[in-house]
N, C-alpha and C positions, 0 to 999 in steps of 0.2 A: 607861519599862514598865518595870517591876519584874515577872518571870516569877515565880508565884505557886508557892509550894514545897504538896505534896498532901497533906504528914505520912510518916511512916517505911514503908516499905514491909511490907507483908505477908511471912510466911514463904516461902509459895509462891513468891510475886514475885522475893523474894531469891534464892531456889532456879532460876529459870527465869532472870534475871538474870546470874547466875554459871553458871550451865551452858552460854548463849547467848556468855560471854564467854571460857570456857575449853575446851569442848567441841569447835569445831574442833578446836584445837591436842591434846587429848586423842586426837581420831578420827587425827588427821593421824599422832602417833606410833605408835598399836596398827596403822596399815597400815604404817609406815615398818618396824616389827617383824616383823609377818608376812610382807613380803614378804625381808627379810633372810633368816628364819631359812627360805624358799623357794629362796634361791638358793643357801644356804650347801650346802642339802640335795642341789640339781640340780649342783652343784661336785661335793659329795664322790661321786653316784653316775658320774660324768662319768668322775671318775678311776679309780674301782672298774672300769668298761667298758673301759681301753685296758690293751691287754697290755703286761706288762713285760717290759724287755727292750732 
C-alpha cells in the first residue's frame, strides 16, 4: 500500500510545521538566556554586599 500524498502544504501549514519543529528549541534558548542574565545579576549583587577587606 502506497501512502497518498495530499499535495504541497499551504503557507500557513508550512509556518505551523516549522514553528512546531523549531519552536521548542527557540523557547529553550530564550529561557537559558534569561536565567543566565538573572544569575549574573544576582552574583554581581552578592559581590557588592560583601565587605571588602
